[in-house]
N, CA, C and O atoms as CSV, one atom per row, in Angstrom:
chain,resi,resn,atom,element,x,y,z
A,1,MET,N,N,0.837,-1.200,0.000
A,1,MET,CA,C,0.000,0.000,0.000
A,1,MET,C,C,0.880,1.263,0.000
A,1,MET,O,O,0.645,2.188,-0.777
A,2,LEU,N,N,1.893,1.289,0.878
A,2,LEU,CA,C,2.779,2.455,0.955
A,2,LEU,C,C,3.566,2.632,-0.342
A,2,LEU,O,O,3.796,3.754,-0.793
A,3,ALA,N,N,3.975,1.507,-0.936
A,3,ALA,CA,C,4.711,1.579,-2.205
A,3,ALA,C,C,3.814,2.160,-3.294
A,3,ALA,O,O,4.278,2.928,-4.136
A,4,ASN,N,N,2.535,1.797,-3.280
A,4,ASN,CA,C,1.600,2.343,-4.259
A,4,ASN,C,C,1.451,3.847,-4.094
A,4,ASN,O,O,1.398,4.579,-5.081
A,5,ARG,N,N,1.382,4.312,-2.845
A,5,ARG,CA,C,1.261,5.753,-2.586
A,5,ARG,C,C,2.501,6.492,-3.071
A,5,ARG,O,O,2.397,7.558,-3.677
A,6,ARG,N,N,3.657,5.934,-2.809
A,6,ARG,CA,C,4.906,6.563,-3.254
A,6,ARG,C,C,4.983,6.605,-4.771
A,6,ARG,O,O,5.380,7.615,-5.352
A,7,PHE,N,N,4.602,5.503,-5.410
A,7,PHE,CA,C,4.637,5.470,-6.870
A,7,PHE,C,C,3.650,6.487,-7.441
A,7,PHE,O,O,3.953,7.155,-8.430
A,8,PHE,N,N,2.477,6.609,-6.830
A,8,PHE,CA,C,1.504,7.583,-7.319
A,8,PHE,C,C,2.030,9.006,-7.131
A,8,PHE,O,O,1.824,9.860,-7.994
A,9,LEU,N,N,2.702,9.265,-6.017
A,9,LEU,CA,C,3.312,10.585,-5.816
A,9,LEU,C,C,4.356,10.862,-6.899
A,9,LEU,O,O,4.452,11.983,-7.399
A,10,LEU,N,N,5.132,9.847,-7.258
A,10,LEU,CA,C,6.108,10.014,-8.348
A,10,LEU,C,C,5.410,10.290,-9.673
A,10,LEU,O,O,5.898,11.070,-10.490
A,11,MET,N,N,4.269,9.649,-9.879
A,11,MET,CA,C,3.491,9.928,-11.092
A,11,MET,C,C,3.022,11.382,-11.107
A,11,MET,O,O,3.034,12.027,-12.155
A,12,LEU,N,N,2.613,11.895,-9.955
A,12,LEU,CA,C,2.175,13.289,-9.888
A,12,LEU,C,C,3.328,14.243,-10.157
A,12,LEU,O,O,3.151,15.255,-10.836
A,13,VAL,N,N,4.502,13.931,-9.632
A,13,VAL,CA,C,5.689,14.749,-9.910
A,13,VAL,C,C,6.013,14.694,-11.402
A,13,VAL,O,O,6.355,15.713,-12.001
A,14,LEU,N,N,5.905,13.516,-11.997
A,14,LEU,CA,C,6.137,13.375,-13.437
A,14,LEU,C,C,5.123,14.199,-14.225
A,14,LEU,O,O,5.477,14.839,-15.215
A,15,LEU,N,N,3.874,14.187,-13.792
A,15,LEU,CA,C,2.842,14.980,-14.460
A,15,LEU,C,C,3.201,16.462,-14.446
A,15,LEU,O,O,3.140,17.130,-15.479
A,16,VAL,N,N,3.571,16.970,-13.288
A,16,VAL,CA,C,3.960,18.382,-13.192
A,16,VAL,C,C,5.168,18.635,-14.099
A,16,VAL,O,O,5.237,19.663,-14.773
A,17,GLY,N,N,6.104,17.708,-14.113
A,17,GLY,CA,C,7.297,17.853,-14.941
A,17,GLY,C,C,6.999,17.917,-16.424
A,17,GLY,O,O,7.565,18.753,-17.130
A,18,VAL,N,N,6.114,17.045,-16.915
A,18,VAL,CA,C,5.831,17.070,-18.354
A,18,VAL,C,C,4.997,18.285,-18.750
A,18,VAL,O,O,5.119,18.780,-19.870
A,19,VAL,N,N,4.151,18.769,-17.841
A,19,VAL,CA,C,3.383,19.988,-18.139
A,19,VAL,C,C,4.335,21.182,-18.256
A,19,VAL,O,O,4.217,21.985,-19.181
A,20,VAL,N,N,5.269,21.292,-17.325
A,20,VAL,CA,C,6.237,22.389,-17.373
A,20,VAL,C,C,7.163,22.230,-18.583
A,20,VAL,O,O,7.507,23.215,-19.235
A,21,ALA,N,N,7.567,20.992,-18.882
A,21,ALA,CA,C,8.407,20.749,-20.066
A,21,ALA,C,C,7.680,21.175,-21.330
A,21,ALA,O,O,8.290,21.734,-22.242
A,22,ASP,N,N,6.381,20.915,-21.389
A,22,ASP,CA,C,5.585,21.371,-22.529
A,22,ASP,C,C,5.661,22.893,-22.655
A,22,ASP,O,O,5.815,23.425,-23.754
A,23,GLY,N,N,5.553,23.578,-21.534
A,23,GLY,CA,C,5.643,25.041,-21.551
A,23,GLY,C,C,7.006,25.537,-21.998
A,23,GLY,O,O,7.100,26.489,-22.772
A,24,VAL,N,N,8.051,24.904,-21.520
A,24,VAL,CA,C,9.420,25.317,-21.868
A,24,VAL,C,C,9.674,25.120,-23.361
A,24,VAL,O,O,10.163,26.022,-24.040
A,25,VAL,N,N,9.338,23.937,-23.862
A,25,VAL,CA,C,9.591,23.642,-25.270
A,25,VAL,C,C,8.716,24.525,-26.163
A,25,VAL,O,O,9.187,25.053,-27.170
A,26,THR,N,N,7.449,24.684,-25.795
A,26,THR,CA,C,6.560,25.531,-26.591
A,26,THR,C,C,7.062,26.963,-26.620
A,26,THR,O,O,7.086,27.593,-27.678
A,27,ARG,N,N,7.457,27.475,-25.482
A,27,ARG,CA,C,7.958,28.855,-25.424
A,27,ARG,C,C,9.208,29.010,-26.285
A,27,ARG,O,O,9.363,30.015,-26.979
A,28,PHE,N,N,10.084,28.037,-26.244
A,28,PHE,CA,C,11.284,28.069,-27.077
A,28,PHE,C,C,10.917,28.128,-28.558
A,28,PHE,O,O,11.461,28.935,-29.311
A,29,LEU,N,N,9.988,27.264,-28.965
A,29,LEU,CA,C,9.579,27.241,-30.370
A,29,LEU,C,C,8.950,28.556,-30.801
A,29,LEU,O,O,9.215,29.042,-31.901
A,30,ILE,N,N,8.120,29.134,-29.946
A,30,ILE,CA,C,7.436,30.380,-30.288
A,30,ILE,C,C,8.437,31.535,-30.368
A,30,ILE,O,O,8.414,32.310,-31.324
A,31,THR,N,N,9.305,31.649,-29.377
A,31,THR,CA,C,10.239,32.778,-29.354
A,31,THR,C,C,11.255,32.700,-30.493
A,31,THR,O,O,11.805,33.722,-30.903
A,32,HIS,N,N,11.506,31.495,-31.003
A,32,HIS,CA,C,12.424,31.335,-32.140
A,32,HIS,C,C,11.665,31.210,-33.467
A,32,HIS,O,O,12.240,30.846,-34.493
A,33,GLN,N,N,10.376,31.518,-33.426
A,33,GLN,CA,C,9.511,31.520,-34.611
A,33,GLN,C,C,9.561,30.194,-35.365
A,33,GLN,O,O,9.626,30.162,-36.594
A,34,LEU,N,N,9.531,29.104,-34.602
A,34,LEU,CA,C,9.546,27.767,-35.198
A,34,LEU,C,C,8.203,27.055,-35.055
A,34,LEU,O,O,8.020,25.958,-35.581
A,35,GLY,N,N,7.270,27.676,-34.347
A,35,GLY,CA,C,5.975,27.033,-34.128
A,35,GLY,C,C,4.940,28.029,-33.674
A,35,GLY,O,O,5.223,29.218,-33.528
A,36,LEU,N,N,3.726,27.533,-33.450
A,36,LEU,CA,C,2.601,28.350,-33.019
A,36,LEU,C,C,1.965,27.734,-31.777
A,36,LEU,O,O,2.020,26.520,-31.579
A,37,GLU,N,N,1.364,28.577,-30.947
A,37,GLU,CA,C,0.628,28.102,-29.782
A,37,GLU,C,C,-0.815,27.846,-30.203
A,37,GLU,O,O,-1.483,28.745,-30.714
A,38,ALA,N,N,-1.292,26.638,-29.993
A,38,ALA,CA,C,-2.653,26.272,-30.399
A,38,ALA,C,C,-3.689,26.654,-29.342
A,38,ALA,O,O,-4.864,26.825,-29.667
A,39,ASN,N,N,-3.273,26.789,-28.090
A,39,ASN,CA,C,-4.204,27.106,-27.007
A,39,ASN,C,C,-4.462,28.612,-26.986
A,39,ASN,O,O,-3.555,29.391,-26.695
A,40,PRO,N,N,-5.697,29.027,-27.292
A,40,PRO,CA,C,-5.980,30.470,-27.352
A,40,PRO,C,C,-5.831,31.170,-25.996
A,40,PRO,O,O,-5.573,32.373,-25.953
A,41,PHE,N,N,-5.986,30.447,-24.910
A,41,PHE,CA,C,-5.850,31.046,-23.584
A,41,PHE,C,C,-4.392,31.330,-23.236
A,41,PHE,O,O,-4.098,32.255,-22.479
A,42,LEU,N,N,-3.494,30.544,-23.782
A,42,LEU,CA,C,-2.071,30.719,-23.473
A,42,LEU,C,C,-1.339,31.602,-24.480
A,42,LEU,O,O,-0.208,32.014,-24.220
A,43,LYS,N,N,-1.954,31.898,-25.616
A,43,LYS,CA,C,-1.292,32.729,-26.639
A,43,LYS,C,C,-0.847,34.078,-26.078
A,43,LYS,O,O,0.195,34.608,-26.463
A,44,VAL,N,N,-1.642,34.623,-25.172
A,44,VAL,CA,C,-1.330,35.931,-24.589
A,44,VAL,C,C,-0.081,35.849,-23.710
A,44,VAL,O,O,0.687,36.807,-23.629
A,45,TRP,N,N,0.118,34.719,-23.063
A,45,TRP,CA,C,1.197,34.590,-22.081
A,45,TRP,C,C,2.467,33.959,-22.635
A,45,TRP,O,O,3.474,33.896,-21.929
A,46,ILE,N,N,2.446,33.495,-23.873
A,46,ILE,CA,C,3.538,32.672,-24.385
A,46,ILE,C,C,4.899,33.363,-24.371
A,46,ILE,O,O,5.912,32.711,-24.117
A,47,LYS,N,N,4.944,34.658,-24.635
A,47,LYS,CA,C,6.236,35.356,-24.658
A,47,LYS,C,C,6.555,36.012,-23.322
A,47,LYS,O,O,7.526,36.760,-23.208
A,48,ASN,N,N,5.759,35.738,-22.337
A,48,ASN,CA,C,5.914,36.323,-21.014
A,48,ASN,C,C,6.465,35.256,-20.068
A,48,ASN,O,O,6.145,34.075,-20.206
A,49,ASP,N,N,7.279,35.665,-19.125
A,49,ASP,CA,C,7.814,34.713,-18.151
A,49,ASP,C,C,6.724,34.097,-17.287
A,49,ASP,O,O,6.953,33.073,-16.644
A,50,LEU,N,N,5.559,34.699,-17.262
A,50,LEU,CA,C,4.469,34.155,-16.455
A,50,LEU,C,C,3.936,32.835,-16.984
A,50,LEU,O,O,3.291,32.098,-16.240
A,51,LEU,N,N,4.187,32.514,-18.252
A,51,LEU,CA,C,3.689,31.260,-18.815
A,51,LEU,C,C,4.147,30.068,-17.994
A,51,LEU,O,O,3.343,29.208,-17.634
A,52,LEU,N,N,5.437,30.018,-17.698
A,52,LEU,CA,C,5.971,28.870,-16.955
A,52,LEU,C,C,5.424,28.841,-15.535
A,52,LEU,O,O,5.183,27.768,-14.982
A,53,LEU,N,N,5.228,30.011,-14.947
A,53,LEU,CA,C,4.630,30.062,-13.613
A,53,LEU,C,C,3.184,29.570,-13.658
A,53,LEU,O,O,2.749,28.827,-12.778
A,54,ILE,N,N,2.444,29.985,-14.682
A,54,ILE,CA,C,1.060,29.536,-14.843
A,54,ILE,C,C,1.019,28.018,-15.024
A,54,ILE,O,O,0.198,27.336,-14.409
A,55,LYS,N,N,1.903,27.497,-15.867
A,55,LYS,CA,C,1.974,26.048,-16.075
A,55,LYS,C,C,2.308,25.318,-14.774
A,55,LYS,O,O,1.690,24.305,-14.445
A,56,LEU,N,N,3.288,25.839,-14.039
A,56,LEU,CA,C,3.703,25.201,-12.791
A,56,LEU,C,C,2.584,25.218,-11.755
A,56,LEU,O,O,2.297,24.195,-11.134
A,57,VAL,N,N,1.957,26.364,-11.569
A,57,VAL,CA,C,0.886,26.480,-10.585
A,57,VAL,C,C,-0.310,25.618,-10.993
A,57,VAL,O,O,-0.879,24.914,-10.159
A,58,GLY,N,N,-0.690,25.670,-12.265
A,58,GLY,CA,C,-1.817,24.878,-12.747
A,58,GLY,C,C,-1.581,23.388,-12.599
A,58,GLY,O,O,-2.466,22.657,-12.153
A,59,ALA,N,N,-0.396,22.936,-12.968
A,59,ALA,CA,C,-0.075,21.510,-12.871
A,59,ALA,C,C,0.005,21.064,-11.417
A,59,ALA,O,O,-0.424,19.960,-11.080
A,60,THR,N,N,0.551,21.914,-10.559
A,60,THR,CA,C,0.624,21.575,-9.134
A,60,THR,C,C,-0.769,21.498,-8.523
A,60,THR,O,O,-1.047,20.600,-7.728
A,61,LEU,N,N,-1.638,22.420,-8.883
A,61,LEU,CA,C,-3.024,22.386,-8.407
A,61,LEU,C,C,-3.721,21.114,-8.893
A,61,LEU,O,O,-4.428,20.462,-8.126
A,62,ALA,N,N,-3.523,20.766,-10.155
A,62,ALA,CA,C,-4.105,19.536,-10.698
A,62,ALA,C,C,-3.576,18.314,-9.946
A,62,ALA,O,O,-4.335,17.394,-9.644
A,63,ALA,N,N,-2.277,18.306,-9.646
A,63,ALA,CA,C,-1.680,17.188,-8.912
A,63,ALA,C,C,-2.268,17.086,-7.502
A,63,ALA,O,O,-2.528,15.985,-7.014
A,64,LEU,N,N,-2.477,18.226,-6.853
A,64,LEU,CA,C,-3.084,18.199,-5.515
A,64,LEU,C,C,-4.511,17.659,-5.567
A,64,LEU,O,O,-4.920,16.890,-4.697
A,65,ILE,N,N,-5.258,18.059,-6.580
A,65,ILE,CA,C,-6.627,17.548,-6.733
A,65,ILE,C,C,-6.597,16.043,-6.998
A,65,ILE,O,O,-7.396,15.294,-6.437
A,66,LEU,N,N,-5.679,15.607,-7.850
A,66,LEU,CA,C,-5.561,14.173,-8.116
A,66,LEU,C,C,-5.141,13.400,-6.869
A,66,LEU,O,O,-5.567,12.260,-6.684
A,67,TRP,N,N,-4.324,13.989,-6.022
A,67,TRP,CA,C,-3.936,13.339,-4.768
A,67,TRP,C,C,-5.161,13.174,-3.857
A,67,TRP,O,O,-5.324,12.135,-3.219
A,68,ILE,N,N,-6.003,14.182,-3.800
A,68,ILE,CA,C,-7.234,14.100,-3.010
A,68,ILE,C,C,-8.155,13.009,-3.571
A,68,ILE,O,O,-8.737,12.227,-2.820
A,69,VAL,N,N,-8.275,12.971,-4.895
A,69,VAL,CA,C,-9.096,11.934,-5.528
A,69,VAL,C,C,-8.520,10.556,-5.225
A,69,VAL,O,O,-9.267,9.607,-4.987
A,70,TYR,N,N,-7.205,10.444,-5.234
A,70,TYR,CA,C,-6.532,9.167,-4.963
A,70,TYR,C,C,-6.906,8.598,-3.589
A,70,TYR,O,O,-6.995,7.383,-3.418
A,71,GLN,N,N,-7.121,9.475,-2.627
A,71,GLN,CA,C,-7.448,9.022,-1.280
A,71,GLN,C,C,-8.778,8.254,-1.243
A,71,GLN,O,O,-8.942,7.342,-0.433
A,72,ARG,N,N,-9.718,8.619,-2.111
A,72,ARG,CA,C,-11.048,7.990,-2.115
A,72,ARG,C,C,-11.253,7.013,-3.263
A,72,ARG,O,O,-11.890,5.972,-3.104
A,73,LYS,N,N,-10.707,7.362,-4.417
A,73,LYS,CA,C,-10.892,6.525,-5.614
A,73,LYS,C,C,-9.547,6.362,-6.320
A,73,LYS,O,O,-9.286,7.013,-7.332
A,74,PRO,N,N,-8.696,5.489,-5.779
A,74,PRO,CA,C,-7.337,5.361,-6.319
A,74,PRO,C,C,-7.296,4.984,-7.806
A,74,PRO,O,O,-6.478,5.519,-8.555
A,75,MET,N,N,-8.159,4.083,-8.231
A,75,MET,CA,C,-8.121,3.651,-9.631
A,75,MET,C,C,-8.456,4.808,-10.577
A,75,MET,O,O,-7.812,4.961,-11.615
A,76,LEU,N,N,-9.436,5.607,-10.234
A,76,LEU,CA,C,-9.791,6.773,-11.040
A,76,LEU,C,C,-8.615,7.741,-11.135
A,76,LEU,O,O,-8.324,8.271,-12.208
A,77,ALA,N,N,-7.947,7.967,-10.019
A,77,ALA,CA,C,-6.795,8.877,-9.996
A,77,ALA,C,C,-5.641,8.312,-10.831
A,77,ALA,O,O,-4.985,9.062,-11.553
A,78,TRP,N,N,-5.385,7.008,-10.745
A,78,TRP,CA,C,-4.328,6.377,-11.536
A,78,TRP,C,C,-4.602,6.527,-13.023
A,78,TRP,O,O,-3.726,6.909,-13.799
A,79,ILE,N,N,-5.836,6.218,-13.404
A,79,ILE,CA,C,-6.185,6.272,-14.825
A,79,ILE,C,C,-6.089,7.707,-15.341
A,79,ILE,O,O,-5.501,7.953,-16.395
A,80,THR,N,N,-6.663,8.645,-14.603
A,80,THR,CA,C,-6.647,10.042,-15.022
A,80,THR,C,C,-5.224,10.570,-15.126
A,80,THR,O,O,-4.866,11.213,-16.112
A,81,THR,N,N,-4.423,10.300,-14.122
A,81,THR,CA,C,-3.031,10.764,-14.121
A,81,THR,C,C,-2.249,10.148,-15.276
A,81,THR,O,O,-1.477,10.832,-15.947
A,82,SER,N,N,-2.454,8.860,-15.501
A,82,SER,CA,C,-1.751,8.179,-16.600
A,82,SER,C,C,-2.121,8.779,-17.949
A,82,SER,O,O,-1.258,8.971,-18.805
A,83,ILE,N,N,-3.405,9.074,-18.139
A,83,ILE,CA,C,-3.854,9.661,-19.403
A,83,ILE,C,C,-3.212,11.031,-19.614
A,83,ILE,O,O,-2.731,11.331,-20.707
A,84,PHE,N,N,-3.203,11.864,-18.570
A,84,PHE,CA,C,-2.628,13.200,-18.720
A,84,PHE,C,C,-1.118,13.164,-18.896
A,84,PHE,O,O,-0.565,13.988,-19.625
A,85,ILE,N,N,-0.445,12.229,-18.247
A,85,ILE,CA,C,1.001,12.077,-18.472
A,85,ILE,C,C,1.244,11.707,-19.928
A,85,ILE,O,O,2.144,12.256,-20.565
A,86,ALA,N,N,0.459,10.791,-20.454
A,86,ALA,CA,C,0.617,10.365,-21.841
A,86,ALA,C,C,0.350,11.528,-22.800
A,86,ALA,O,O,1.101,11.732,-23.754
A,87,ILE,N,N,-0.716,12.286,-22.548
A,87,ILE,CA,C,-1.054,13.415,-23.419
A,87,ILE,C,C,0.066,14.443,-23.440
A,87,ILE,O,O,0.494,14.879,-24.509
A,88,TYR,N,N,0.541,14.832,-22.261
A,88,TYR,CA,C,1.588,15.859,-22.214
A,88,TYR,C,C,2.923,15.336,-22.728
A,88,TYR,O,O,3.693,16.091,-23.322
A,89,ALA,N,N,3.206,14.060,-22.510
A,89,ALA,CA,C,4.434,13.490,-23.062
A,89,ALA,C,C,4.381,13.511,-24.592
A,89,ALA,O,O,5.380,13.799,-25.250
A,90,LEU,N,N,3.203,13.202,-25.150
A,90,LEU,CA,C,3.043,13.263,-26.602
A,90,LEU,C,C,3.165,14.696,-27.119
A,90,LEU,O,O,3.727,14.925,-28.190
A,91,LEU,N,N,2.641,15.656,-26.364
A,91,LEU,CA,C,2.782,17.064,-26.757
A,91,LEU,C,C,4.251,17.486,-26.772
A,91,LEU,O,O,4.691,18.168,-27.698
A,92,VAL,N,N,4.999,17.087,-25.766
A,92,VAL,CA,C,6.429,17.421,-25.722
A,92,VAL,C,C,7.144,16.751,-26.889
A,92,VAL,O,O,7.974,17.372,-27.553
A,93,LEU,N,N,6.823,15.487,-27.138
A,93,LEU,CA,C,7.426,14.779,-28.265
A,93,LEU,C,C,7.066,15.457,-29.588
A,93,LEU,O,O,7.921,15.608,-30.461
A,94,TRP,N,N,5.820,15.860,-29.737
A,94,TRP,CA,C,5.389,16.573,-30.942
A,94,TRP,C,C,6.177,17.878,-31.111
A,94,TRP,O,O,6.663,18.182,-32.200
A,95,ASN,N,N,6.293,18.637,-30.029
A,95,ASN,CA,C,7.013,19.912,-30.092
A,95,ASN,C,C,8.482,19.718,-30.454
A,95,ASN,O,O,9.046,20.506,-31.213
A,96,ILE,N,N,9.090,18.690,-29.922
A,96,ILE,CA,C,10.490,18.411,-30.246
A,96,ILE,C,C,10.608,18.001,-31.717
A,96,ILE,O,O,11.561,18.378,-32.399
A,97,THR,N,N,9.632,17.227,-32.196
A,97,THR,CA,C,9.605,16.846,-33.615
A,97,THR,C,C,9.460,18.080,-34.495
A,97,THR,O,O,10.134,18.195,-35.518
A,98,VAL,N,N,8.583,19.005,-34.103
A,98,VAL,CA,C,8.416,20.255,-34.848
A,98,VAL,C,C,9.746,21.000,-34.900
A,98,VAL,O,O,10.110,21.531,-35.949
A,99,TYR,N,N,10.466,21.049,-33.801
A,99,TYR,CA,C,11.771,21.719,-33.773
A,99,TYR,C,C,12.728,21.104,-34.790
A,99,TYR,O,O,13.348,21.818,-35.579
A,100,TYR,N,N,12.844,19.776,-34.767
A,100,TYR,CA,C,13.776,19.124,-35.673
A,100,TYR,C,C,13.375,19.289,-37.133
A,100,TYR,O,O,14.237,19.433,-37.999
A,101,ILE,N,N,12.091,19.268,-37.411
A,101,ILE,CA,C,11.631,19.475,-38.794
A,101,ILE,C,C,11.861,20.926,-39.219
A,101,ILE,O,O,12.336,21.193,-40.323
A,102,ALA,N,N,11.517,21.861,-38.325
A,102,ALA,CA,C,11.643,23.299,-38.661
A,102,ALA,C,C,13.096,23.708,-38.869
A,102,ALA,O,O,13.380,24.595,-39.674
A,103,THR,N,N,14.000,23.083,-38.165
A,103,THR,CA,C,15.414,23.441,-38.301
A,103,THR,C,C,16.124,22.622,-39.372
A,103,THR,O,O,17.321,22.796,-39.599
A,104,GLY,N,N,15.393,21.737,-40.026
A,104,GLY,CA,C,15.971,20.927,-41.098
A,104,GLY,C,C,16.899,19.840,-40.618
A,104,GLY,O,O,17.749,19.373,-41.376
A,105,ARG,N,N,16.753,19.428,-39.378
A,105,ARG,CA,C,17.633,18.379,-38.852
A,105,ARG,C,C,17.086,16.977,-39.124
A,105,ARG,O,O,17.752,15.972,-38.875
A,106,VAL,N,N,15.855,16.939,-39.642
A,106,VAL,CA,C,15.255,15.664,-40.038
A,106,VAL,C,C,14.893,15.789,-41.503
A,106,VAL,O,O,14.280,16.770,-41.922
A,107,THR,N,N,15.273,14.793,-42.273
A,107,THR,CA,C,14.961,14.845,-43.704
A,107,THR,C,C,13.936,13.820,-44.075
A,107,THR,O,O,13.554,13.722,-45.242
Protein backbone atom coordinates (compact mmCIF):
# COMPACT_ATOMS: atom_id res chain seq x y z
CA MET A 1 0.00 0.00 0.00
CA LEU A 2 2.78 2.46 0.96
CA ALA A 3 4.71 1.58 -2.20
CA ASN A 4 1.60 2.34 -4.26
CA ARG A 5 1.26 5.75 -2.59
CA ARG A 6 4.91 6.56 -3.25
CA PHE A 7 4.64 5.47 -6.87
CA PHE A 8 1.50 7.58 -7.32
CA LEU A 9 3.31 10.59 -5.82
CA LEU A 10 6.11 10.01 -8.35
CA MET A 11 3.49 9.93 -11.09
CA LEU A 12 2.18 13.29 -9.89
CA VAL A 13 5.69 14.75 -9.91
CA LEU A 14 6.14 13.38 -13.44
CA LEU A 15 2.84 14.98 -14.46
CA VAL A 16 3.96 18.38 -13.19
CA GLY A 17 7.30 17.85 -14.94
CA VAL A 18 5.83 17.07 -18.35
CA VAL A 19 3.38 19.99 -18.14
CA VAL A 20 6.24 22.39 -17.37
CA ALA A 21 8.41 20.75 -20.07
CA ASP A 22 5.59 21.37 -22.53
CA GLY A 23 5.64 25.04 -21.55
CA VAL A 24 9.42 25.32 -21.87
CA VAL A 25 9.59 23.64 -25.27
CA THR A 26 6.56 25.53 -26.59
CA ARG A 27 7.96 28.85 -25.42
CA PHE A 28 11.28 28.07 -27.08
CA LEU A 29 9.58 27.24 -30.37
CA ILE A 30 7.44 30.38 -30.29
CA THR A 31 10.24 32.78 -29.35
CA HIS A 32 12.42 31.33 -32.14
CA GLN A 33 9.51 31.52 -34.61
CA LEU A 34 9.55 27.77 -35.20
CA GLY A 35 5.98 27.03 -34.13
CA LEU A 36 2.60 28.35 -33.02
CA GLU A 37 0.63 28.10 -29.78
CA ALA A 38 -2.65 26.27 -30.40
CA ASN A 39 -4.20 27.11 -27.01
CA PRO A 40 -5.98 30.47 -27.35
CA PHE A 41 -5.85 31.05 -23.58
CA LEU A 42 -2.07 30.72 -23.47
CA LYS A 43 -1.29 32.73 -26.64
CA VAL A 44 -1.33 35.93 -24.59
CA TRP A 45 1.20 34.59 -22.08
CA ILE A 46 3.54 32.67 -24.39
CA LYS A 47 6.24 35.36 -24.66
CA ASN A 48 5.91 36.32 -21.01
CA ASP A 49 7.81 34.71 -18.15
CA LEU A 50 4.47 34.15 -16.45
CA LEU A 51 3.69 31.26 -18.82
CA LEU A 52 5.97 28.87 -16.96
CA LEU A 53 4.63 30.06 -13.61
CA ILE A 54 1.06 29.54 -14.84
CA LYS A 55 1.97 26.05 -16.07
CA LEU A 56 3.70 25.20 -12.79
CA VAL A 57 0.89 26.48 -10.59
CA GLY A 58 -1.82 24.88 -12.75
CA ALA A 59 -0.07 21.51 -12.87
CA THR A 60 0.62 21.58 -9.13
CA LEU A 61 -3.02 22.39 -8.41
CA ALA A 62 -4.10 19.54 -10.70
CA ALA A 63 -1.68 17.19 -8.91
CA LEU A 64 -3.08 18.20 -5.52
CA ILE A 65 -6.63 17.55 -6.73
CA LEU A 66 -5.56 14.17 -8.12
CA TRP A 67 -3.94 13.34 -4.77
CA ILE A 68 -7.23 14.10 -3.01
CA VAL A 69 -9.10 11.93 -5.53
CA TYR A 70 -6.53 9.17 -4.96
CA GLN A 71 -7.45 9.02 -1.28
CA ARG A 72 -11.05 7.99 -2.12
CA LYS A 73 -10.89 6.52 -5.61
CA PRO A 74 -7.34 5.36 -6.32
CA MET A 75 -8.12 3.65 -9.63
CA LEU A 76 -9.79 6.77 -11.04
CA ALA A 77 -6.79 8.88 -10.00
CA TRP A 78 -4.33 6.38 -11.54
CA ILE A 79 -6.18 6.27 -14.82
CA THR A 80 -6.65 10.04 -15.02
CA THR A 81 -3.03 10.76 -14.12
CA SER A 82 -1.75 8.18 -16.60
CA ILE A 83 -3.85 9.66 -19.40
CA PHE A 84 -2.63 13.20 -18.72
CA ILE A 85 1.00 12.08 -18.47
CA ALA A 86 0.62 10.37 -21.84
CA ILE A 87 -1.05 13.41 -23.42
CA TYR A 88 1.59 15.86 -22.21
CA ALA A 89 4.43 13.49 -23.06
CA LEU A 90 3.04 13.26 -26.60
CA LEU A 91 2.78 17.06 -26.76
CA VAL A 92 6.43 17.42 -25.72
CA LEU A 93 7.43 14.78 -28.27
CA TRP A 94 5.39 16.57 -30.94
CA ASN A 95 7.01 19.91 -30.09
CA ILE A 96 10.49 18.41 -30.25
CA THR A 97 9.60 16.85 -33.62
CA VAL A 98 8.42 20.26 -34.85
CA TYR A 99 11.77 21.72 -33.77
CA TYR A 100 13.78 19.12 -35.67
CA ILE A 101 11.63 19.48 -38.79
CA ALA A 102 11.64 23.30 -38.66
CA THR A 103 15.41 23.44 -38.30
CA GLY A 104 15.97 20.93 -41.10
CA ARG A 105 17.63 18.38 -38.85
CA VAL A 106 15.26 15.66 -40.04
CA THR A 107 14.96 14.85 -43.70
